[in-house]
PQR file with spaces between the fields and no chain letter, atoms N, CA, C, O and H, PARSE charges and radii, in Angstrom:
ATOM       1  N    UNK     1     -44.426  -59.468   52.401 -0.4000 1.5000
ATOM       2  CA   UNK     1     -43.875  -58.296   51.847 -0.0000 2.0000
ATOM       3  C    UNK     1     -45.231  -57.450   51.357  0.5500 1.7000
ATOM       4  O    UNK     1     -46.124  -57.976   50.692 -0.5500 1.4000
ATOM       5  N    UNK     2     -45.244  -55.832   51.861 -0.4000 1.5000
ATOM       6  CA   UNK     2     -46.053  -54.765   51.335 -0.0000 2.0000
ATOM       7  C    UNK     2     -45.472  -53.965   50.369  0.5500 1.7000
ATOM       8  O    UNK     2     -44.477  -53.256   50.515 -0.5500 1.4000
ATOM       9  H    UNK     2     -44.519  -55.404   52.400  0.4000 1.0000
ATOM      10  N    UNK     3     -46.174  -54.122   49.328 -0.4000 1.5000
ATOM      11  CA   UNK     3     -45.761  -52.661   48.159 -0.0000 2.0000
ATOM      12  C    UNK     3     -46.629  -52.013   48.079  0.5500 1.7000
ATOM      13  O    UNK     3     -47.819  -52.321   48.020 -0.5500 1.4000
ATOM      14  H    UNK     3     -46.982  -54.698   49.209  0.4000 1.0000
ATOM      15  N    UNK     4     -46.049  -50.831   48.063 -0.4000 1.5000
ATOM      16  CA   UNK     4     -46.927  -49.626   48.066 -0.0000 2.0000
ATOM      17  C    UNK     4     -46.968  -49.065   46.691  0.5500 1.7000
ATOM      18  O    UNK     4     -46.078  -49.374   45.898 -0.5500 1.4000
ATOM      19  H    UNK     4     -45.082  -50.581   48.110  0.4000 1.0000
ATOM      20  N    UNK     5     -47.807  -48.368   46.392 -0.4000 1.5000
ATOM      21  CA   UNK     5     -47.866  -48.001   44.772 -0.0000 2.0000
ATOM      22  C    UNK     5     -47.377  -46.456   44.549  0.5500 1.7000
ATOM      23  O    UNK     5     -47.237  -45.760   43.543 -0.5500 1.4000
ATOM      24  H    UNK     5     -48.529  -48.118   47.037  0.4000 1.0000
ATOM      25  N    UNK     6     -47.145  -46.197   46.225 -0.4000 1.5000
ATOM      26  CA   UNK     6     -46.761  -44.591   46.244 -0.0000 2.0000
ATOM      27  C    UNK     6     -44.872  -44.493   46.510  0.5500 1.7000
ATOM      28  O    UNK     6     -44.120  -43.523   46.597 -0.5500 1.4000
ATOM      29  H    UNK     6     -47.259  -46.763   47.042  0.4000 1.0000
ATOM      30  N    UNK     7     -44.635  -45.951   46.575 -0.4000 1.5000
ATOM      31  CA   UNK     7     -43.102  -46.375   46.503 -0.0000 2.0000
ATOM      32  C    UNK     7     -42.358  -45.602   45.594  0.5500 1.7000
ATOM      33  O    UNK     7     -42.714  -45.618   44.416 -0.5500 1.4000
ATOM      34  H    UNK     7     -45.246  -46.739   46.505  0.4000 1.0000
ATOM      35  N    UNK     8     -41.541  -45.036   45.879 -0.4000 1.5000
ATOM      36  CA   UNK     8     -40.247  -44.578   44.213 -0.0000 2.0000
ATOM      37  C    UNK     8     -39.412  -45.256   44.155  0.5500 1.7000
ATOM      38  O    UNK     8     -39.015  -45.363   42.995 -0.5500 1.4000
ATOM      39  H    UNK     8     -41.251  -45.023   46.836  0.4000 1.0000
ATOM      40  N    UNK     9     -38.568  -46.158   45.245 -0.4000 1.5000
ATOM      41  CA   UNK     9     -37.989  -47.067   44.175 -0.0000 2.0000
ATOM      42  C    UNK     9     -38.708  -48.467   44.163  0.5500 1.7000
ATOM      43  O    UNK     9     -39.688  -49.004   44.677 -0.5500 1.4000
ATOM      44  H    UNK     9     -38.889  -46.070   46.188  0.4000 1.0000
ATOM      45  N    UNK    10     -37.580  -48.792   43.206 -0.4000 1.5000
ATOM      46  CA   UNK    10     -38.363  -49.931   42.267 -0.0000 2.0000
ATOM      47  C    UNK    10     -38.197  -51.169   43.327  0.5500 1.7000
ATOM      48  O    UNK    10     -37.494  -51.329   44.324 -0.5500 1.4000
ATOM      49  H    UNK    10     -36.783  -48.355   42.788  0.4000 1.0000
ATOM      50  N    UNK    11     -39.437  -52.188   42.462 -0.4000 1.5000
ATOM      51  CA   UNK    11     -39.357  -53.007   43.938 -0.0000 2.0000
ATOM      52  C    UNK    11     -37.984  -54.575   43.652  0.5500 1.7000
ATOM      53  O    UNK    11     -37.543  -55.444   44.404 -0.5500 1.4000
ATOM      54  H    UNK    11     -40.008  -52.058   41.651  0.4000 1.0000
ATOM      55  N    UNK    12     -37.814  -54.314   42.563 -0.4000 1.5000
ATOM      56  CA   UNK    12     -36.256  -55.043   42.023 -0.0000 2.0000
ATOM      57  C    UNK    12     -35.416  -54.491   40.990  0.5500 1.7000
ATOM      58  O    UNK    12     -35.795  -53.875   39.994 -0.5500 1.4000
ATOM      59  H    UNK    12     -38.172  -53.608   41.952  0.4000 1.0000
ATOM      60  N    UNK    13     -34.219  -54.777   41.334 -0.4000 1.5000
ATOM      61  CA   UNK    13     -33.229  -54.026   39.945 -0.0000 2.0000
ATOM      62  C    UNK    13     -32.573  -54.996   39.191  0.5500 1.7000
ATOM      63  O    UNK    13     -32.160  -55.998   39.774 -0.5500 1.4000
ATOM      64  H    UNK    13     -33.911  -55.277   42.143  0.4000 1.0000
ATOM      65  N    UNK    14     -32.405  -54.864   37.964 -0.4000 1.5000
ATOM      66  CA   UNK    14     -31.649  -55.568   37.228 -0.0000 2.0000
ATOM      67  C    UNK    14     -30.338  -55.331   36.974  0.5500 1.7000
ATOM      68  O    UNK    14     -29.974  -54.156   36.927 -0.5500 1.4000
ATOM      69  H    UNK    14     -32.741  -54.050   37.490  0.4000 1.0000
ATOM      70  N    UNK    15     -29.323  -56.455   36.749 -0.4000 1.5000
ATOM      71  CA   UNK    15     -28.165  -56.351   36.321 -0.0000 2.0000
ATOM      72  C    UNK    15     -27.623  -54.871   36.304  0.5500 1.7000
ATOM      73  O    UNK    15     -26.963  -54.299   37.172 -0.5500 1.4000
ATOM      74  H    UNK    15     -29.618  -57.410   36.786  0.4000 1.0000
ATOM      75  N    UNK    16     -28.116  -54.353   34.972 -0.4000 1.5000
ATOM      76  CA   UNK    16     -27.200  -52.906   34.648 -0.0000 2.0000
ATOM      77  C    UNK    16     -27.316  -52.287   35.727  0.5500 1.7000
ATOM      78  O    UNK    16     -26.256  -51.964   36.262 -0.5500 1.4000
ATOM      79  H    UNK    16     -28.651  -54.817   34.266  0.4000 1.0000
ATOM      80  N    UNK    17     -28.623  -51.904   36.426 -0.4000 1.5000
ATOM      81  CA   UNK    17     -28.804  -50.824   37.758 -0.0000 2.0000
ATOM      82  C    UNK    17     -27.970  -51.585   38.986  0.5500 1.7000
ATOM      83  O    UNK    17     -27.658  -50.893   39.955 -0.5500 1.4000
ATOM      84  H    UNK    17     -29.484  -52.167   35.991  0.4000 1.0000
ATOM      85  N    UNK    18     -27.680  -52.696   38.970 -0.4000 1.5000
ATOM      86  CA   UNK    18     -26.885  -53.123   40.156 -0.0000 2.0000
ATOM      87  C    UNK    18     -25.483  -52.778   40.157  0.5500 1.7000
ATOM      88  O    UNK    18     -24.788  -52.615   41.160 -0.5500 1.4000
ATOM      89  H    UNK    18     -27.934  -53.259   38.183  0.4000 1.0000
ATOM      90  N    UNK    19     -25.105  -52.676   38.886 -0.4000 1.5000
ATOM      91  CA   UNK    19     -23.871  -52.253   38.490 -0.0000 2.0000
ATOM      92  C    UNK    19     -23.411  -51.139   38.663  0.5500 1.7000
ATOM      93  O    UNK    19     -22.409  -50.784   39.283 -0.5500 1.4000
ATOM      94  H    UNK    19     -25.669  -52.809   38.071  0.4000 1.0000
ATOM      95  N    UNK    20     -24.490  -50.318   37.852 -0.4000 1.5000
ATOM      96  CA   UNK    20     -24.335  -48.832   37.870 -0.0000 2.0000
ATOM      97  C    UNK    20     -24.774  -48.380   39.146  0.5500 1.7000
ATOM      98  O    UNK    20     -25.138  -47.204   39.170 -0.5500 1.4000
ATOM      99  H    UNK    20     -25.304  -50.606   37.348  0.4000 1.0000
ATOM     100  N    UNK    21     -24.826  -48.962   40.118 -0.4000 1.5000
ATOM     101  CA   UNK    21     -25.309  -48.767   41.946 -0.0000 2.0000
ATOM     102  C    UNK    21     -23.833  -48.452   42.729  0.5500 1.7000
ATOM     103  O    UNK    21     -23.249  -47.593   43.389 -0.5500 1.4000
ATOM     104  H    UNK    21     -24.530  -49.917   40.098  0.4000 1.0000
ATOM     105  N    UNK    22     -23.668  -49.937   42.092 -0.4000 1.5000
ATOM     106  CA   UNK    22     -21.969  -50.201   42.797 -0.0000 2.0000
ATOM     107  C    UNK    22     -20.630  -49.673   42.142  0.5500 1.7000
ATOM     108  O    UNK    22     -19.494  -49.845   42.584 -0.5500 1.4000
ATOM     109  H    UNK    22     -24.143  -50.635   41.556  0.4000 1.0000
ATOM     110  N    UNK    23     -20.877  -49.218   41.373 -0.4000 1.5000
ATOM     111  CA   UNK    23     -19.836  -48.506   39.685 -0.0000 2.0000
ATOM     112  C    UNK    23     -18.754  -49.366   39.595  0.5500 1.7000
ATOM     113  O    UNK    23     -17.603  -49.005   39.843 -0.5500 1.4000
ATOM     114  H    UNK    23     -21.799  -49.078   41.013  0.4000 1.0000
ATOM     115  N    UNK    24     -19.249  -51.146   39.053 -0.4000 1.5000
ATOM     116  CA   UNK    24     -18.897  -51.689   38.638 -0.0000 2.0000
ATOM     117  C    UNK    24     -19.139  -52.560   37.351  0.5500 1.7000
ATOM     118  O    UNK    24     -20.321  -52.872   37.208 -0.5500 1.4000
ATOM     119  H    UNK    24     -20.183  -51.438   38.851  0.4000 1.0000
ATOM     120  N    UNK    25     -18.401  -52.955   36.520 -0.4000 1.5000
ATOM     121  CA   UNK    25     -18.820  -53.514   34.952 -0.0000 2.0000
ATOM     122  C    UNK    25     -19.630  -54.606   35.669  0.5500 1.7000
ATOM     123  O    UNK    25     -19.264  -55.100   36.736 -0.5500 1.4000
ATOM     124  H    UNK    25     -17.440  -52.701   36.636  0.4000 1.0000
ATOM     125  N    UNK    26     -21.275  -55.112   34.717 -0.4000 1.5000
ATOM     126  CA   UNK    26     -22.182  -56.151   35.266 -0.0000 2.0000
ATOM     127  C    UNK    26     -21.050  -57.312   34.716  0.5500 1.7000
ATOM     128  O    UNK    26     -21.481  -58.452   34.544 -0.5500 1.4000
ATOM     129  H    UNK    26     -21.573  -54.710   33.851  0.4000 1.0000
ATOM     130  N    UNK    27     -20.405  -57.188   34.592 -0.4000 1.5000
ATOM     131  CA   UNK    27     -19.457  -59.062   34.532 -0.0000 2.0000
ATOM     132  C    UNK    27     -19.111  -59.415   35.998  0.5500 1.7000
ATOM     133  O    UNK    27     -19.198  -60.481   36.607 -0.5500 1.4000
ATOM     134  H    UNK    27     -20.055  -56.262   34.732  0.4000 1.0000
ATOM     135  N    UNK    28     -18.569  -57.830   36.479 -0.4000 1.5000
ATOM     136  CA   UNK    28     -18.031  -58.055   38.025 -0.0000 2.0000
ATOM     137  C    UNK    28     -19.061  -58.888   38.844  0.5500 1.7000
ATOM     138  O    UNK    28     -18.824  -59.967   39.388 -0.5500 1.4000
ATOM     139  H    UNK    28     -18.499  -56.964   35.983  0.4000 1.0000
ATOM     140  N    UNK    29     -20.146  -58.266   38.845 -0.4000 1.5000
ATOM     141  CA   UNK    29     -21.315  -59.169   39.565 -0.0000 2.0000
ATOM     142  C    UNK    29     -21.557  -60.107   39.025  0.5500 1.7000
ATOM     143  O    UNK    29     -22.040  -60.858   39.872 -0.5500 1.4000
ATOM     144  H    UNK    29     -20.339  -57.390   38.403  0.4000 1.0000
ATOM     145  N    UNK    30     -21.523  -60.760   37.752 -0.4000 1.5000
ATOM     146  CA   UNK    30     -21.834  -62.383   37.805 -0.0000 2.0000
ATOM     147  C    UNK    30     -20.472  -62.988   38.322  0.5500 1.7000
ATOM     148  O    UNK    30     -20.640  -64.167   38.636 -0.5500 1.4000
ATOM     149  H    UNK    30     -21.130  -60.150   37.064  0.4000 1.0000
ATOM     150  N    UNK    31     -19.194  -62.561   38.506 -0.4000 1.5000
ATOM     151  CA   UNK    31     -18.070  -62.848   38.832 -0.0000 2.0000
ATOM     152  C    UNK    31     -17.869  -63.002   40.571  0.5500 1.7000
ATOM     153  O    UNK    31     -17.223  -63.840   41.200 -0.5500 1.4000
ATOM     154  H    UNK    31     -19.058  -61.604   38.251  0.4000 1.0000
ATOM     155  N    UNK    32     -18.560  -62.032   40.977 -0.4000 1.5000
ATOM     156  CA   UNK    32     -18.649  -62.014   42.538 -0.0000 2.0000
ATOM     157  C    UNK    32     -19.452  -63.085   42.745  0.5500 1.7000
ATOM     158  O    UNK    32     -18.867  -63.868   43.494 -0.5500 1.4000
ATOM     159  H    UNK    32     -19.085  -61.351   40.466  0.4000 1.0000
ATOM     160  N    UNK    33     -20.396  -63.435   42.467 -0.4000 1.5000
ATOM     161  CA   UNK    33     -22.080  -64.236   42.532 -0.0000 2.0000
ATOM     162  C    UNK    33     -21.313  -65.846   42.007  0.5500 1.7000
ATOM     163  O    UNK    33     -21.633  -66.810   42.703 -0.5500 1.4000
ATOM     164  H    UNK    33     -20.872  -62.799   41.860  0.4000 1.0000
ATOM     165  N    UNK    34     -20.703  -66.013   41.266 -0.4000 1.5000
ATOM     166  CA   UNK    34     -19.819  -67.211   41.002 -0.0000 2.0000
ATOM     167  C    UNK    34     -19.045  -67.941   42.215  0.5500 1.7000
ATOM     168  O    UNK    34     -19.013  -69.138   42.497 -0.5500 1.4000
ATOM     169  H    UNK    34     -20.443  -65.230   40.701  0.4000 1.0000
ATOM     170  N    UNK    35     -18.295  -66.591   42.982 -0.4000 1.5000
ATOM     171  CA   UNK    35     -17.278  -66.782   43.479 -0.0000 2.0000
ATOM     172  C    UNK    35     -17.705  -67.005   44.910  0.5500 1.7000
ATOM     173  O    UNK    35     -16.979  -67.510   45.766 -0.5500 1.4000
ATOM     174  H    UNK    35     -18.321  -65.618   42.753  0.4000 1.0000
ATOM     175  N    UNK    36     -19.483  -66.408   45.184 -0.4000 1.5000
ATOM     176  CA   UNK    36     -19.647  -66.431   46.274 -0.0000 2.0000
ATOM     177  C    UNK    36     -19.654  -65.093   47.218  0.5500 1.7000
ATOM     178  O    UNK    36     -19.962  -65.058   48.409 -0.5500 1.4000
ATOM     179  H    UNK    36     -20.073  -65.998   44.489  0.4000 1.0000
ATOM     180  N    UNK    37     -19.337  -64.262   46.587 -0.4000 1.5000
ATOM     181  CA   UNK    37     -18.782  -63.041   47.304 -0.0000 2.0000
ATOM     182  C    UNK    37     -20.460  -61.714   47.319  0.5500 1.7000
ATOM     183  O    UNK    37     -20.783  -60.819   48.100 -0.5500 1.4000
ATOM     184  H    UNK    37     -19.087  -64.290   45.619  0.4000 1.0000
ATOM     185  N    UNK    38     -20.888  -62.082   46.464 -0.4000 1.5000
ATOM     186  CA   UNK    38     -22.271  -61.399   46.371 -0.0000 2.0000
ATOM     187  C    UNK    38     -23.395  -62.099   46.181  0.5500 1.7000
ATOM     188  O    UNK    38     -23.358  -63.175   45.584 -0.5500 1.4000
ATOM     189  H    UNK    38     -20.626  -62.809   45.830  0.4000 1.0000
ATOM     190  N    UNK    39     -24.731  -61.492   46.744 -0.4000 1.5000
ATOM     191  CA   UNK    39     -25.833  -62.097   46.972 -0.0000 2.0000
ATOM     192  C    UNK    39     -25.908  -62.731   45.484  0.5500 1.7000
ATOM     193  O    UNK    39     -25.381  -62.258   44.477 -0.5500 1.4000
ATOM     194  H    UNK    39     -24.761  -60.618   47.229  0.4000 1.0000
ATOM     195  N    UNK    40     -26.877  -64.206   45.600 -0.4000 1.5000
ATOM     196  CA   UNK    40     -27.206  -65.065   44.117 -0.0000 2.0000
ATOM     197  C    UNK    40     -28.359  -63.663   43.645  0.5500 1.7000
ATOM     198  O    UNK    40     -28.522  -62.710   44.407 -0.5500 1.4000
ATOM     199  H    UNK    40     -27.305  -64.591   46.418  0.4000 1.0000
ATOM     200  N    UNK    41     -29.015  -63.762   42.389 -0.4000 1.5000
ATOM     201  CA   UNK    41     -30.245  -63.074   42.428 -0.0000 2.0000
ATOM     202  C    UNK    41     -31.315  -63.995   42.315  0.5500 1.7000
ATOM     203  O    UNK    41     -31.324  -65.226   42.313 -0.5500 1.4000
ATOM     204  H    UNK    41     -28.882  -64.536   41.770  0.4000 1.0000
ATOM     205  N    UNK    42     -32.332  -63.040   42.209 -0.4000 1.5000
ATOM     206  CA   UNK    42     -33.877  -64.014   42.073 -0.0000 2.0000
ATOM     207  C    UNK    42     -34.329  -64.286   40.766  0.5500 1.7000
ATOM     208  O    UNK    42     -34.574  -63.421   39.926 -0.5500 1.4000
ATOM     209  H    UNK    42     -32.325  -62.040   42.210  0.4000 1.0000
ATOM     210  N    UNK    43     -34.424  -65.397   40.624 -0.4000 1.5000
ATOM     211  CA   UNK    43     -34.869  -65.629   38.807 -0.0000 2.0000
ATOM     212  C    UNK    43     -36.057  -65.386   38.819  0.5500 1.7000
ATOM     213  O    UNK    43     -36.687  -66.173   39.527 -0.5500 1.4000
ATOM     214  H    UNK    43     -34.225  -66.099   41.308  0.4000 1.0000
ATOM     215  N    UNK    44     -36.714  -64.537   38.278 -0.4000 1.5000
ATOM     216  CA   UNK    44     -38.011  -64.402   37.906 -0.0000 2.0000
ATOM     217  C    UNK    44     -38.736  -65.612   36.715  0.5500 1.7000
ATOM     218  O    UNK    44     -39.850  -66.134   36.704 -0.5500 1.4000
ATOM     219  H    UNK    44     -36.202  -63.898   37.703  0.4000 1.0000
ATOM     220  N    UNK    45     -37.368  -65.776   35.633 -0.4000 1.5000
ATOM     221  CA   UNK    45     -37.729  -66.668   34.495 -0.0000 2.0000
ATOM     222  C    UNK    45     -36.638  -67.061   34.191  0.5500 1.7000
ATOM     223  O    UNK    45     -35.850  -66.528   34.973 -0.5500 1.4000
ATOM     224  H    UNK    45     -36.463  -65.351   35.642  0.4000 1.0000
ATOM     225  N    UNK    46     -36.200  -67.590   33.612 -0.4000 1.5000
ATOM     226  CA   UNK    46     -34.687  -68.199   32.465 -0.0000 2.0000
ATOM     227  C    UNK    46     -34.110  -67.139   32.012  0.5500 1.7000
ATOM     228  O    UNK    46     -33.084  -67.591   31.502 -0.5500 1.4000
ATOM     229  H    UNK    46     -36.839  -68.023   32.977  0.4000 1.0000
ATOM     230  N    UNK    47     -34.103  -65.830   31.843 -0.4000 1.5000
ATOM     231  CA   UNK    47     -33.508  -64.613   31.317 -0.0000 2.0000
ATOM     232  C    UNK    47     -34.032  -63.180   32.219  0.5500 1.7000
ATOM     233  O    UNK    47     -33.634  -62.028   32.052 -0.5500 1.4000
ATOM     234  H    UNK    47     -34.937  -65.463   32.257  0.4000 1.0000
ATOM     235  N    UNK    48     -34.878  -63.596   33.045 -0.4000 1.5000
ATOM     236  CA   UNK    48     -34.956  -62.410   34.254 -0.0000 2.0000
ATOM     237  C    UNK    48     -34.422  -62.280   35.338  0.5500 1.7000
ATOM     238  O    UNK    48     -35.213  -62.514   36.251 -0.5500 1.4000
ATOM     239  H    UNK    48     -35.202  -64.532   33.181  0.4000 1.0000
ATOM     240  N    UNK    49     -32.989  -61.890   35.809 -0.4000 1.5000
ATOM     241  CA   UNK    49     -32.963  -62.236   36.926 -0.0000 2.0000
ATOM     242  C    UNK    49     -32.715  -61.017   37.823  0.5500 1.7000
ATOM     243  O    UNK    49     -31.989  -60.177   37.290 -0.5500 1.4000
ATOM     244  H    UNK    49     -32.346  -61.700   35.067  0.4000 1.0000
ATOM     245  N    UNK    50     -33.222  -60.666   39.282 -0.4000 1.5000
ATOM     246  CA   UNK    50     -33.146  -59.316   39.594 -0.0000 2.0000
ATOM     247  C    UNK    50     -32.539  -59.455   41.108  0.5500 1.7000
ATOM     248  O    UNK    50     -32.226  -60.512   41.657 -0.5500 1.4000
ATOM     249  H    UNK    50     -33.811  -61.349   39.714  0.4000 1.0000
ATOM     250  N    UNK    51     -32.467  -58.421   41.533 -0.4000 1.5000
ATOM     251  CA   UNK    51     -31.911  -58.531   43.299 -0.0000 2.0000
ATOM     252  C    UNK    51     -33.156  -57.174   43.612  0.5500 1.7000
ATOM     253  O    UNK    51     -33.725  -56.355   42.891 -0.5500 1.4000
ATOM     254  H    UNK    51     -32.721  -57.563   41.087  0.4000 1.0000
ATOM     255  N    UNK    52     -33.171  -57.538   45.254 -0.4000 1.5000
ATOM     256  CA   UNK    52     -33.859  -56.767   45.986 -0.0000 2.0000
ATOM     257  C    UNK    52     -32.906  -55.514   46.517  0.5500 1.7000
ATOM     258  O    UNK    52     -31.735  -55.650   46.873 -0.5500 1.4000
ATOM     259  H    UNK    52     -32.709  -58.204   45.840  0.4000 1.0000
ATOM     260  N    UNK    53     -33.590  -54.365   46.501 -0.4000 1.5000
ATOM     261  CA   UNK    53     -32.822  -52.949   46.724 -0.0000 2.0000
ATOM     262  C    UNK    53     -32.607  -53.073   47.893  0.5500 1.7000
ATOM     263  O    UNK    53     -32.097  -51.995   48.196 -0.5500 1.4000
ATOM     264  H    UNK    53     -34.541  -54.255   46.212  0.4000 1.0000
ATOM     265  N    UNK    54     -32.665  -53.780   48.919 -0.4000 1.5000
ATOM     266  CA   UNK    54     -32.553  -54.136   50.019 -0.0000 2.0000
ATOM     267  C    UNK    54     -31.450  -54.797   50.205  0.5500 1.7000
ATOM     268  O    UNK    54     -30.604  -54.491   51.046 -0.5500 1.4000
ATOM     269  H    UNK    54     -33.080  -54.656   48.673  0.4000 1.0000
ATOM     270  N    UNK    55     -31.398  -55.535   49.609 -0.4000 1.5000
ATOM     271  CA   UNK    55     -30.159  -56.677   49.388 -0.0000 2.0000
ATOM     272  C    UNK    55     -28.993  -56.153   49.294  0.5500 1.7000
ATOM     273  O    UNK    55     -28.114  -56.295   50.144 -0.5500 1.4000
ATOM     274  H    UNK    55     -32.085  -55.784   48.927  0.4000 1.0000
ATOM     275  N    UNK    56     -28.886  -55.505   48.258 -0.4000 1.5000
ATOM     276  CA   UNK    56     -27.888  -54.382   48.081 -0.0000 2.0000
ATOM     277  C    UNK    56     -27.351  -53.365   48.764  0.5500 1.7000
ATOM     278  O    UNK    56     -26.196  -52.946   48.685 -0.5500 1.4000
ATOM     279  H    UNK    56     -29.600  -55.389   47.568  0.4000 1.0000
ATOM     280  N    UNK    57     -28.323  -52.941   49.510 -0.4000 1.5000
ATOM     281  CA   UNK    57     -28.100  -51.958   50.824 -0.0000 2.0000
ATOM     282  C    UNK    57     -27.348  -52.663   51.580  0.5500 1.7000
ATOM     283  O    UNK    57     -26.353  -52.014   51.905 -0.5500 1.4000
ATOM     284  H    UNK    57     -29.261  -53.282   49.574  0.4000 1.0000
ATOM     285  N    UNK    58     -27.368  -53.713   52.015 -0.4000 1.5000
ATOM     286  CA   UNK    58     -27.164  -54.462   52.735 -0.0000 2.0000
ATOM     287  C    UNK    58     -25.733  -55.072   52.794  0.5500 1.7000
ATOM     288  O    UNK    58     -25.078  -55.343   53.800 -0.5500 1.4000
ATOM     289  H    UNK    58     -28.176  -54.240   51.751  0.4000 1.0000
ATOM     290  N    UNK    59     -25.358  -55.245   51.321 -0.4000 1.5000
ATOM     291  CA   UNK    59     -23.908  -55.615   50.654 -0.0000 2.0000
ATOM     292  C    UNK    59     -23.169  -54.616   50.877  0.5500 1.7000
ATOM     293  O    UNK    59     -22.046  -54.820   51.338 -0.5500 1.4000
ATOM     294  H    UNK    59     -25.890  -55.024   50.504  0.4000 1.0000
ATOM     295  N    UNK    60     -23.609  -53.290   50.607 -0.4000 1.5000
ATOM     296  CA   UNK    60     -22.770  -52.035   50.980 -0.0000 2.0000
ATOM     297  C    UNK    60     -22.422  -51.730   52.368  0.5500 1.7000
ATOM     298  O    UNK    60     -21.257  -51.467   52.668 -0.5500 1.4000
ATOM     299  H    UNK    60     -24.521  -53.124   50.233  0.4000 1.0000
ATOM     300  N    UNK    61     -23.186  -51.745   53.068 -0.4000 1.5000
ATOM     301  CA   UNK    61     -23.046  -51.938   54.435 -0.0000 2.0000
ATOM     302  C    UNK    61     -22.375  -52.204   55.287  0.5500 1.7000
ATOM     303  O    UNK    61     -21.871  -51.593   56.230 -0.5500 1.4000
ATOM     304  H    UNK    61     -24.132  -51.959   52.825  0.4000 1.0000
ATOM     305  N    UNK    62     -22.369  -53.629   54.762 -0.4000 1.5000
ATOM     306  CA   UNK    62     -21.291  -54.985   55.061 -0.0000 2.0000
ATOM     307  C    UNK    62     -19.818  -54.572   54.733  0.5500 1.7000
ATOM     308  O    UNK    62     -18.972  -54.530   55.626 -0.5500 1.4000
ATOM     309  H    UNK    62     -22.778  -54.125   53.997  0.4000 1.0000
ATOM     310  N    UNK    63     -19.483  -54.216   53.204 -0.4000 1.5000
ATOM     311  CA   UNK    63     -18.387  -53.427   52.706 -0.0000 2.0000
ATOM     312  C    UNK    63     -17.808  -52.690   53.522  0.5500 1.7000
ATOM     313  O    UNK    63     -16.624  -52.708   53.859 -0.5500 1.4000
ATOM     314  H    UNK    63     -20.170  -54.250   52.479  0.4000 1.0000
ATOM     315  N    UNK    64     -18.971  -51.758   53.989 -0.4000 1.5000
ATOM     316  CA   UNK    64     -18.387  -50.253   54.701 -0.0000 2.0000
ATOM     317  C    UNK    64     -17.794  -50.726   56.063  0.5500 1.7000
ATOM     318  O    UNK    64     -16.733  -50.353   56.564 -0.5500 1.4000
ATOM     319  H    UNK    64     -19.933  -51.743   53.716  0.4000 1.0000
ATOM     320  N    UNK    65     -18.871  -51.805   56.662 -0.4000 1.5000
ATOM     321  CA   UNK    65     -18.508  -52.301   58.272 -0.0000 2.0000
ATOM     322  C    UNK    65     -16.954  -53.411   58.113  0.5500 1.7000
ATOM     323  O    UNK    65     -16.332  -53.797   59.103 -0.5500 1.4000
ATOM     324  H    UNK    65     -19.732  -52.108   56.255  0.4000 1.0000
ATOM     325  N    UNK    66     -16.630  -53.706   56.905 -0.4000 1.5000
ATOM     326  CA   UNK    66     -15.469  -54.067   56.504 -0.0000 2.0000
ATOM     327  C    UNK    66     -14.418  -53.244   56.558  0.5500 1.7000
ATOM     328  O    UNK    66     -13.253  -53.572   56.781 -0.5500 1.4000
ATOM     329  H    UNK    66     -17.135  -53.393   56.100  0.4000 1.0000
ATOM     330  N    UNK    67     -14.855  -52.121   56.344 -0.4000 1.5000
ATOM     331  CA   UNK    67     -13.733  -51.335   55.721 -0.0000 2.0000
ATOM     332  C    UNK    67     -13.526  -50.581   57.037  0.5500 1.7000
ATOM     333  O    UNK    67     -12.658  -49.743   56.794 -0.5500 1.4000
ATOM     334  H    UNK    67     -15.802  -51.854   56.163  0.4000 1.0000
ATOM     335  N    UNK    68     -13.858  -50.491   58.146 -0.4000 1.5000
ATOM     336  CA   UNK    68     -13.839  -49.473   59.148 -0.0000 2.0000
ATOM     337  C    UNK    68     -12.781  -50.365   59.992  0.5500 1.7000
ATOM     338  O    UNK    68     -12.351  -49.957   61.070 -0.5500 1.4000
ATOM     339  H    UNK    68     -14.564  -51.172   58.343  0.4000 1.0000
């Protein structure tokens, strides 16, 4: 993976940012992950879980494809 210093998007998103982007409560994300309906986070440490913005984008695109 190539990271650019000029990139304007964050490398990773934490739970509040993911929930905000999807317009749901953070607890909903946890419920979806446990149910296998949402990609699991990357565990950077025992207390730090993140998602790649690309994974979130793909999730939304798949939702939109299913809705068509």
